[in-house]
C-alpha positions in Angstrom: -37.7 2.9 -13.6 -34.1 1.7 -14.5 -32.4 -1.4 -13.6 -31.7 -2.0 -9.9 -28.0 -2.3 -9.0 -27.0 -5.7 -7.7 -24.7 -5.7 -4.6 -22.5 -8.5 -3.5 -20.2 -8.9 -0.6 -16.6 -8.1 -1.3 -13.8 -10.5 -0.6 -11.9 -7.9 1.4 -9.5 -7.3 -1.4 -10.8 -4.8 -4.0 -8.1 -5.8 -6.4 -9.2 -9.4 -6.4 -12.9 -8.3 -6.7 -12.0 -6.3 -9.8 -10.2 -9.3 -11.3 -6.8 -7.6 -11.4 -3.6 -9.6 -11.7 -1.6 -10.1 -8.5 -4.3 -8.9 -6.2 -2.6 -9.8 -2.9 0.6 -7.9 -3.9 -1.4 -4.9 -5.0 -3.3 -4.8 -1.7 0.0 -5.1 0.2 1.4 -2.2 -1.9 -1.7 -0.1 -1.2 -1.4 -0.8 2.6 2.3 0.1 2.6 1.7 3.3 0.6 -1.1 4.3 3.0 1.4 4.0 5.9 3.9 6.2 4.1 1.2 8.8 3.4 0.2 8.9 7.0 3.7 9.4 8.2 4.5 12.1 5.7 1.3 14.0 6.6 1.7 13.5 10.3 5.2 15.0 10.1 4.0 17.9 8.0 6.7 17.2 5.3 6.4 18.8 2.0 6.7 16.5 -1.0 10.2 17.8 -1.7 11.2 17.1 1.9 9.7 13.7 1.8 11.6 13.0 -1.5 14.9 13.9 0.2 14.1 11.5 3.0 13.0 8.7 0.7 15.7 9.3 -1.9 13.2 9.9 -4.8 12.2 12.9 -6.8 9.1 15.0 -5.9 6.9 13.7 -8.8 7.3 10.1 -7.4 6.4 11.4 -3.9 3.3 13.1 -5.5 2.3 9.7 -7.0 2.7 8.0 -3.6 0.6 10.6 -1.9 -2.2 9.8 -4.4 -1.9 6.1 -3.5 -0.1 5.2 -6.8 2.7 3.0 -5.9 3.5 2.6 -9.6 6.6 0.7 -10.3 7.8 0.6 -6.7 8.1 -2.9 -5.4 6.9 -4.1 -2.0 10.6 -4.2 -1.0 11.2 -0.6 -2.0 8.1 0.6 -0.2 9.4 -1.1 2.9 12.7 0.7 2.4 10.8 4.0 2.3 9.2 3.1 5.7 12.5 2.4 7.3 13.9 5.7 5.8 11.0 7.3 7.7 12.2 5.8 10.9 9.8 2.8 11.0 10.6 -0.8 11.9 9.2 -3.2 9.3 8.7 -6.8 10.5 7.7 -9.7 8.3 6.2 -12.7 10.2 5.6 -16.0 8.5 3.4 -18.6 10.2 1.3 -21.5 9.1 -2.3 -20.8 8.1 -5.4 -23.0 8.6 -6.7 -21.9 5.3 -5.9 -23.4 1.9 -3.9 -20.3 1.0 -2.3 -17.7 3.3 -2.8 -14.0 3.3 -0.6 -10.8 3.5 -1.4 -7.8 5.6 0.1 -4.6 7.0 -0.5 -3.8 10.7 0.3 -0.2 11.5 
């Protein structure tokens, strides 16, 4: 028999678990991209139509639909959401933890 795989509980951020740089920012970008994906799909927009709304070319929309935010900043992803008719709110409040966290509620 082969080696048994060891499992461990994740931190809740796969980017941190993989040891990638800027894991909180990457998780936030993934969450924003997921919201964009859901809205585009819900509205039945083609990638070309979504590109017109977002002000980007179709290949960039294609990348977003595959959850590849690429070089888009968090700010740019939030602009995409507002272009799709969404309100984006940022709330800053004290945390009881050593370090705060970022999240998207949709």
